[in-house]
N, C-alpha and C positions, 0 to 999 in steps of 0.2 A: 135649263136644258143645255146650255153651252158652258156649264161650269167645270166639267171634267176635262182635263187635258190628256187625251189617250196616247198622243204621239211620243216617240222617244226623242230625247235631246242629249247632246253632248255637253258636259260641264267640265271645266278645268279648275282644279283646286291647287293653289300655290301653297307650298308647305316646306318643311325641312325634309331632306332626303330620307331620314329615318322614318318619318311619318308616312311618306310616300310608299316605302317598301312594306311598312306595317299594314297599310290599307290594302295593298295587293296580296300579301301573304295571309293576312287575317281580316278579311273584308267584313266580318260581323262585329269587329271591335272598333266601332266608329265613335269618335268623341264629338259631342255637340259643343258649339260655342255658346257661352252664357254670359258674355261681357255686357255691361250696362250700356255700351255704346254701339252694339250691333246694328247695322243699318236696317235690316228687315226682321229684327227680333232674334230670338235664339234658335239655333239649328246648325246644320252643316252647310257651309258656303261654297258656291261655285260661280265662276265666270262663264256665262253662256257663250259657247262657241268662240272663245277668246283666249287661246294659249298664251299669246304675248303679254296680255294684261295679267294673267295669273303668274307668269314668270317674273314680270316687273314687280308685282306685289311681294313675291318671295324674295327677290333681290333687295328690295327696300328694307324688308325685315332683317336680312343678313347685314346690311349696312349699319342698322341700328343695334346690332349685336343680339337680336332676338332668336335667330336660328344659326346653325352651323354651316349648312350647305343648302342653298336654294334648289328647289325641285318642283315639278308639276306632275300631278297624277290626274288621269282622265276617268270620268264616271259616265256611265250610261244612265240617264234619268227619265223617269216618267212622273210628271208633276202631280197627277191625280187631281184632287179638289184643290185648286190653286187660288190663293188670294193674290191676284195678279194686278199690280198697280199701273199696268199699261191699259187696263180696262176701267173705264170711268165708274162702273158699278161698284168696284171694290174700294176705289178712293172714297166714294160716298159713304160706304159702310164704315170705313176707318174714321172719316170725319164725325159720324154720329157717335161712335165709341169714344173718340177724343173729347167731344163735348161733355159726355158723361163723366169721363175721367177728370176733366178740368173742374167740373162742378163739385166733384168729390174732394179734390185738393182745396178748392176755395172754401168749402164748408168746414174742412179740417184746419183751415188757416196754414196750409203747408205751401212751400214754394214749388212751383212746377219744375221738372227737369228741363234743361236747355240743350240744344245742339250747339257745340262749341268748336272753335278752330284749334288745331294743333299749334303749339308755339312756333312762330316763324313761318307759318303757312302763307306764302305770298298770294296764293290764289283764293284764300278764304273759303275753302271747300266745306268747312264745318264737318271735319272728319269724325269727330266724336258726337255721334247722333243719339244722345241720351234721351232726348224728347221723343224722337221717332221710335226708338226701341221701347220706351215705356208705354207709348200709345198702342203699339202693335201687341205687346205682351198683355196689356190690359184687355184688348179685344179678344185674344185667345182665352184669357181667364174668364171673362164674362160669357163667352160661348160655352166653355166647359161647365160653368155654373148653370147656365140655362138648360143644357142638355141633361145634367144630373137632376135638376128640379123637375123637368118634364117627365123623365122616366120614373121618378118617384111618385109623381101625382097622376100620370095618365098612361105610363108603361111605354111610351115612345116619345120621340122628339123630332120635329121638323128642322131643328138646327143641326149643323154638321161641323166637325172640327176640320180646319184646313190642313192638308198634307204638306203644303209648301207655300212660300210667298215669293214674289218676283217683282223686280222693279228696274227701271232705267235711270241712270245717273249721269249727269254731266259733271266733269271733274278735270282739274289739271290746267286750266287756262286755255285761251283760244289757240287753235292750231296755227294761225297766222294772224297778222294785224287785221282787226275788223271782222274776224271770222266768227260765225255762229256754230262752228264745229270745234269741239274741245278735245285736247290731247288724250285724256284718259276716260272719255265717255264709254259706258259699258252697260250691259244688262247683267244683273246679279240675281242669283237664285239661292234661296235659303230653304233647305229641306228640313222639315220637322218630323215627318213620318219616315223613318229609315227604310221602310219597305219600297219607297220610291227610288232608292238607289239599287239598280239592277246588277251593278258590277263595277270593278275598277280595272284599269289597265294602264300601261306605260304608253305615252304618245310616241308614234313613229315619225321619222323625218321623211318629207316628201322626196321622192326619187324621180329621175327622168323616165318617162314612159315612151 
């Protein structure tokens, strides 16, 4: 009953300036991330209502030589049927699929993926989230298989594919000594169904009113 997220959200996507302008001028040509360490599985990533964090991410990539010019593009999003890990229901769903995935790895005598730190990460944020990504992608795969099986056997399915995933992350070390607030904490959105992206635009600077 409460699974659909009908409201519109603003998401910020840190990227190279060339990608920013391509998304604005060619909004139907969106590239999904399919890295094995994606925090919320594969899709298009946005920082929810967090321009500064998106820019910081792009600037960090620039310092590592991964992009030429850091930029931020804004998107209007509607999350649709969202696997929202701020909701205990979806954490439990993922736990159940993880247990099934782990059993499969154990039966095949394979090593499970692991979340790992980047070299020299003083905060130990486990930036490379290969375990999380594998579990989320396994969940999506099993959902797809269940839907296909149901439609073949009974013509319909009560399962649904998720349009998006959403999670909150603490990152970057305490904001001050003894703090429970962290410097880079944020809410991240991963869009899987590109119809959830209603449009892109450039962010404006606030002016005196």
